[in-house]
DRENDOGU-97106 format. One record per residue: residue number from 1; x, z, y of N, C-alpha, C, CB in turn. Coordinates in steps of 0.2 Angstrom, whole numbers, m for minus. Atoms other than C-alpha are relative to their C-alpha. Glycine has a CB too. Layout:
REM residues N
+-----+-------+-------+-------+-------+-------+-------+-------+-------+-------+-------+-------+-------+
|   n |  n.px |  n.pz |  n.py | ca.px | ca.pz | ca.py |  c.px |  c.pz |  c.py | cb.px | cb.pz | cb.py |
+-----+-------+-------+-------+-------+-------+-------+-------+-------+-------+-------+-------+-------+
| NUM |     X |     Z |     Y |     X |     Z |     Y |     X |     Z |     Y |     X |     Z |     Y |
...
+-----+-------+-------+-------+-------+-------+-------+-------+-------+-------+-------+-------+-------+
REM end
This chain:
REM residues 110
+-----+-------+-------+-------+-------+-------+-------+-------+-------+-------+-------+-------+-------+
|   n |  n.px |  n.pz |  n.py | ca.px | ca.pz | ca.py |  c.px |  c.pz |  c.py | cb.px | cb.pz | cb.py |
+-----+-------+-------+-------+-------+-------+-------+-------+-------+-------+-------+-------+-------+
|   1 |    m7 |     3 |     2 |   m31 |   303 |   475 |     5 |     2 |     5 |    m1 |    m7 |    m2 |
|   2 |    m5 |    m1 |    m5 |   m15 |   308 |   482 |     6 |    m5 |    m1 |     3 |     7 |    m2 |
|   3 |    m6 |     4 |     0 |     1 |   299 |   486 |     6 |     2 |    m2 |     1 |    m3 |     8 |
|   4 |    m7 |    m2 |     2 |    18 |   299 |   478 |     4 |    m3 |     5 |     1 |    m3 |    m8 |
|   5 |    m6 |     2 |    m5 |    33 |   298 |   489 |    m3 |    m3 |     6 |     4 |    m4 |    m3 |
|   6 |     3 |     2 |    m6 |    22 |   297 |   505 |     5 |    m2 |     5 |    m5 |     5 |     2 |
|   7 |    m5 |     3 |    m5 |    31 |   286 |   518 |     1 |     5 |     6 |    m2 |    m7 |     2 |
|   8 |    m1 |    m4 |    m6 |    27 |   299 |   531 |     4 |     6 |    m2 |    m7 |     3 |     1 |
|   9 |    m4 |    m6 |     2 |    37 |   312 |   521 |     7 |    m2 |    m1 |    m2 |     4 |    m6 |
|  10 |    m6 |     3 |     2 |    52 |   300 |   519 |     6 |     4 |     3 |     0 |    m7 |     1 |
|  11 |    m6 |    m4 |    m4 |    63 |   308 |   533 |     1 |     7 |    m3 |    m2 |    m1 |     7 |
|  12 |    m1 |    m7 |     2 |    60 |   325 |   527 |     3 |     1 |    m7 |    m7 |     4 |     0 |
|  13 |    m3 |     0 |     6 |    64 |   321 |   509 |     7 |    m2 |     0 |    m4 |    m5 |    m5 |
|  14 |    m7 |     2 |    m1 |    80 |   313 |   515 |     4 |     6 |     3 |     0 |    m6 |     4 |
|  15 |    m3 |    m6 |    m3 |    84 |   328 |   525 |     2 |     5 |    m5 |    m4 |     3 |     6 |
|  16 |    m1 |    m5 |     6 |    82 |   340 |   510 |     5 |    m2 |    m5 |    m7 |     0 |    m3 |
|  17 |    m5 |     2 |     5 |    93 |   329 |   499 |     7 |     1 |     3 |    m1 |    m8 |    m1 |
|  18 |    m7 |    m1 |    m3 |   107 |   330 |   512 |     2 |     7 |     2 |     0 |    m4 |     7 |
|  19 |    m1 |    m7 |    m1 |   105 |   348 |   514 |    m1 |     5 |    m6 |    m4 |     3 |     6 |
|  20 |     2 |    m3 |     6 |   103 |   353 |   496 |     5 |     7 |    m1 |     1 |    m4 |    m6 |
|  21 |    m4 |    m6 |     2 |   109 |   371 |   490 |     5 |    m1 |    m5 |    m5 |     5 |    m1 |
|  22 |    m5 |     0 |     5 |   123 |   374 |   479 |    m3 |     0 |    m7 |     5 |     6 |     0 |
|  23 |     3 |     0 |     6 |   111 |   378 |   465 |    m4 |    m7 |    m1 |    m5 |     5 |     0 |
|  24 |     3 |     7 |     1 |   101 |   361 |   468 |     5 |    m5 |    m2 |    m3 |    m2 |     6 |
|  25 |    m6 |     5 |     2 |   118 |   352 |   467 |     2 |     1 |    m8 |     6 |     1 |     4 |
|  26 |    m2 |    m2 |     7 |   122 |   361 |   450 |    m5 |    m3 |    m5 |     1 |     8 |     0 |
|  27 |     5 |     2 |     4 |   105 |   358 |   443 |     0 |    m8 |    m1 |    m7 |     3 |     2 |
|  28 |     0 |     8 |     0 |   105 |   339 |   448 |     5 |    m3 |    m4 |     1 |    m2 |     8 |
|  29 |    m6 |     3 |     4 |   122 |   336 |   440 |    m2 |     1 |    m8 |     6 |     5 |     1 |
|  30 |     2 |    m1 |     7 |   113 |   342 |   424 |    m6 |    m4 |    m2 |    m1 |     7 |    m2 |
|  31 |     6 |     4 |     1 |    97 |   332 |   426 |     1 |    m8 |     1 |    m5 |     2 |     5 |
|  32 |    m1 |     7 |    m1 |   103 |   315 |   433 |     2 |    m4 |    m5 |     5 |     0 |     6 |
|  33 |    m2 |     5 |     5 |   106 |   300 |   423 |    m3 |     1 |    m7 |     8 |    m1 |     0 |
|  34 |     3 |    m1 |     6 |    94 |   305 |   410 |     3 |     5 |    m5 |    m2 |    m6 |    m4 |
|  35 |    m4 |    m5 |     4 |   105 |   319 |   404 |    m4 |     4 |    m5 |     4 |     4 |     4 |
|  36 |     4 |    m4 |     5 |    90 |   328 |   396 |    m5 |    m5 |    m3 |    m4 |     5 |     4 |
|  37 |     4 |     5 |     4 |    83 |   311 |   389 |    m6 |    m3 |     4 |    m3 |     3 |    m6 |
|  38 |     5 |     3 |    m5 |    71 |   308 |   404 |     2 |     0 |     7 |    m7 |     4 |    m1 |
|  39 |    m2 |     1 |    m7 |    72 |   303 |   422 |    m3 |     5 |     4 |    m1 |    m7 |     2 |
|  40 |     3 |    m5 |    m5 |    71 |   316 |   435 |     2 |    m3 |     7 |     3 |     7 |     0 |
|  41 |    m2 |     2 |    m7 |    71 |   312 |   454 |     0 |     6 |     4 |    m6 |    m5 |     3 |
|  42 |    m1 |    m5 |    m4 |    76 |   323 |   468 |    m5 |    m1 |     6 |     7 |     1 |     3 |
|  43 |     4 |     0 |    m6 |    65 |   328 |   483 |    m6 |    m5 |    m1 |     4 |    m1 |     6 |
|  44 |     5 |     5 |     2 |    50 |   319 |   476 |    m7 |     3 |     3 |    m1 |    m2 |    m7 |
|  45 |     6 |    m3 |    m3 |    33 |   321 |   486 |    m6 |    m2 |    m5 |    m1 |    m3 |     7 |
|  46 |     7 |     1 |     4 |    16 |   323 |   477 |    m5 |     2 |     5 |     0 |     3 |    m7 |
|  47 |     5 |    m2 |    m5 |     2 |   323 |   490 |     4 |     3 |     6 |    m5 |     6 |    m3 |
|  48 |    m4 |    m2 |    m6 |     8 |   334 |   504 |     6 |     5 |    m1 |    m5 |     5 |     4 |
|  49 |    m5 |    m4 |     2 |    21 |   343 |   494 |     6 |    m3 |    m2 |    m2 |     5 |    m5 |
|  50 |    m6 |     3 |     2 |    39 |   339 |   491 |     3 |     5 |    m5 |     5 |    m1 |     6 |
|  51 |    m3 |    m4 |     6 |    46 |   345 |   474 |     8 |    m1 |     0 |    m3 |    m3 |    m7 |
|  52 |    m8 |     0 |     0 |    65 |   349 |   472 |     2 |    m6 |    m5 |     3 |     7 |    m2 |
|  53 |    m2 |     5 |     5 |    65 |   338 |   456 |    m7 |    m1 |    m4 |     5 |     3 |    m6 |
|  54 |     6 |     3 |     3 |    51 |   328 |   447 |     2 |    m5 |    m5 |    m5 |    m2 |     5 |
|  55 |    m1 |     5 |     6 |    50 |   319 |   430 |    m7 |    m3 |     0 |     2 |     4 |    m6 |
|  56 |     6 |     4 |     1 |    36 |   306 |   431 |    m3 |     0 |    m7 |     1 |    m7 |     3 |
|  57 |     2 |     1 |     7 |    36 |   303 |   413 |    m3 |     6 |    m3 |     6 |    m2 |    m5 |
|  58 |     3 |    m6 |     3 |    33 |   321 |   408 |    m5 |     4 |     5 |     6 |     5 |    m2 |
|  59 |     4 |    m3 |    m5 |    24 |   326 |   424 |     2 |     8 |     1 |    m8 |     0 |    m2 |
|  60 |    m3 |    m7 |    m1 |    35 |   341 |   427 |     4 |     0 |     6 |     5 |     2 |    m6 |
|  61 |    m4 |    m2 |    m7 |    41 |   348 |   444 |     4 |     6 |    m1 |    m5 |     0 |     5 |
|  62 |    m4 |    m5 |     0 |    55 |   359 |   446 |     2 |     3 |     7 |     7 |    m1 |    m4 |
|  63 |    m1 |    m3 |    m6 |    57 |   371 |   460 |     5 |     6 |     0 |    m7 |     3 |     3 |
|  64 |    m5 |    m5 |     0 |    72 |   382 |   464 |    m2 |     4 |     6 |     7 |    m3 |     1 |
|  65 |     2 |    m4 |    m5 |    68 |   397 |   474 |     5 |     5 |     2 |    m6 |     4 |    m2 |
|  66 |    m4 |    m5 |    m3 |    78 |   407 |   486 |    m4 |     6 |     3 |     5 |    m3 |     6 |
|  67 |     3 |    m6 |    m3 |    75 |   424 |   495 |    m6 |    m2 |     4 |     5 |     4 |     3 |
|  68 |     6 |     2 |    m4 |    63 |   415 |   507 |    m7 |    m1 |    m4 |     1 |    m6 |     4 |
|  69 |     7 |     1 |     4 |    50 |   412 |   493 |    m3 |     7 |    m1 |     2 |    m3 |    m7 |
|  70 |     4 |    m6 |     1 |    47 |   431 |   492 |    m5 |     1 |     6 |     6 |     6 |     1 |
|  71 |     5 |     0 |    m6 |    38 |   429 |   509 |    m5 |    m5 |    m1 |     4 |     0 |     6 |
|  72 |     5 |     6 |     0 |    29 |   413 |   504 |    m4 |    m1 |    m7 |     4 |    m7 |     1 |
|  73 |     3 |     0 |     6 |    21 |   418 |   488 |    m7 |    m3 |     0 |    m1 |     7 |    m3 |
|  74 |     7 |     3 |    m1 |     3 |   413 |   494 |     1 |    m8 |     0 |    m4 |     3 |     6 |
|  75 |    m1 |     7 |    m1 |    10 |   396 |   499 |     2 |    m3 |    m7 |     5 |    m2 |     5 |
|  76 |    m3 |     3 |     7 |    19 |   393 |   482 |    m6 |     0 |    m5 |     6 |     5 |    m2 |
|  77 |     6 |    m1 |     5 |     3 |   399 |   472 |    m4 |    m6 |     2 |    m3 |     6 |     1 |
|  78 |     5 |     6 |    m2 |    m8 |   386 |   482 |     3 |    m6 |    m2 |    m1 |     1 |     8 |
|  79 |    m3 |     6 |     1 |     5 |   373 |   480 |     0 |    m2 |    m8 |     7 |     0 |     2 |
|  80 |     0 |     1 |     7 |     7 |   376 |   461 |    m7 |    m2 |    m3 |     3 |     6 |    m3 |
|  81 |     7 |     1 |     2 |   m12 |   376 |   459 |    m2 |    m7 |     1 |    m5 |     5 |     3 |
|  82 |     2 |     7 |    m2 |   m14 |   359 |   468 |     4 |    m4 |    m5 |     3 |    m1 |     7 |
|  83 |    m4 |     4 |     5 |     0 |   352 |   457 |    m3 |     0 |    m7 |     7 |     1 |     0 |
|  84 |     3 |    m1 |     7 |    m8 |   359 |   441 |    m7 |    m4 |     0 |    m1 |     7 |    m2 |
|  85 |     6 |     3 |     0 |   m25 |   352 |   446 |     1 |    m8 |    m1 |    m4 |     1 |     6 |
|  86 |    m2 |     7 |     0 |   m16 |   335 |   447 |     4 |    m1 |    m6 |     3 |    m2 |     6 |
|  87 |    m3 |     0 |     7 |    m9 |   338 |   429 |     8 |     0 |     1 |    m2 |    m7 |    m3 |
|  88 |    m8 |    m1 |    m1 |     9 |   342 |   435 |     1 |     7 |    m1 |     2 |    m2 |     7 |
|  89 |    m3 |    m7 |     1 |    17 |   358 |   428 |     6 |     1 |     4 |     1 |     1 |    m8 |
|  90 |    m6 |    m2 |    m4 |    29 |   367 |   439 |     4 |     5 |    m3 |    m2 |     2 |     7 |
|  91 |    m5 |    m5 |     3 |    44 |   376 |   432 |     4 |     3 |     6 |     5 |    m3 |    m5 |
|  92 |    m4 |    m4 |    m6 |    51 |   389 |   445 |     6 |     4 |    m3 |    m5 |     4 |     4 |
|  93 |    m6 |    m4 |     2 |    68 |   396 |   444 |     3 |     3 |     7 |     6 |    m5 |    m3 |
|  94 |    m4 |    m3 |    m6 |    77 |   408 |   456 |     7 |    m3 |     0 |     0 |     8 |    m1 |
|  95 |    m7 |     3 |     0 |    93 |   401 |   462 |     5 |     4 |    m4 |     3 |     1 |     8 |
|  96 |    m4 |    m4 |     4 |   102 |   415 |   453 |     0 |    m2 |    m7 |    m1 |     8 |     1 |
|  97 |     1 |     2 |     7 |    95 |   409 |   437 |     4 |    m6 |    m2 |    m7 |    m1 |    m2 |
|  98 |    m4 |     6 |     0 |   104 |   393 |   440 |     7 |     1 |     0 |    m2 |    m6 |     5 |
|  99 |    m7 |    m2 |     0 |   120 |   400 |   445 |     3 |     4 |    m5 |     2 |     3 |     7 |
| 100 |    m2 |    m4 |     5 |   121 |   413 |   432 |     0 |    m2 |    m7 |    m4 |     7 |     1 |
| 101 |     1 |     2 |     7 |   115 |   405 |   417 |    m4 |    m7 |     0 |    m4 |     5 |    m5 |
| 102 |     3 |     7 |     0 |   111 |   386 |   419 |    m2 |    m2 |    m7 |     5 |    m5 |     3 |
| 103 |     2 |     2 |     7 |   111 |   383 |   400 |    m7 |     3 |    m2 |     5 |     2 |    m5 |
| 104 |     6 |    m3 |     1 |    96 |   395 |   399 |    m6 |    m4 |     3 |     0 |     7 |     1 |
| 105 |     5 |     3 |    m4 |    87 |   386 |   413 |    m1 |    m7 |    m3 |     2 |    m1 |     7 |
| 106 |     0 |     6 |     3 |    91 |   369 |   405 |    m4 |     0 |    m7 |     7 |    m3 |    m1 |
| 107 |     4 |    m1 |     7 |    84 |   375 |   388 |    m8 |     0 |     2 |     2 |     6 |    m4 |
| 108 |     7 |    m1 |    m2 |    68 |   380 |   397 |    m3 |    m7 |     2 |    m1 |     5 |     5 |
| 109 |     3 |     6 |    m2 |    66 |   363 |   405 |    m1 |    m5 |    m6 |     6 |    m3 |     5 |
| 110 |     1 |     4 |     6 |    69 |   354 |   388 |    m6 |     1 |    m3 |     6 |     1 |    m5 |
+-----+-------+-------+-------+-------+-------+-------+-------+-------+-------+-------+-------+-------+
REM end
């Protein structure tokens, strides 16, 4: 069994929230306050991993990827497999998908 929002990761989650990207801010404005009908949280940890956004009710994690993810494909794959084994589906978006066509991304999340 894994831990949700592990206290050991609290400072890192807080740091990530305070240093969010422009795309994370934009997506958060569209997810917060149940704008899609369900509650999302920012920088939510599941086991050893911190998701950019997470919906407990639907068990959906959302990750926004920048250029650095091109070098971290193995890590991202391992992470996604871990989450999927724990019944959490991860939706990944490139930052450019959010900044260029957020409506399309929101439709996919719905």
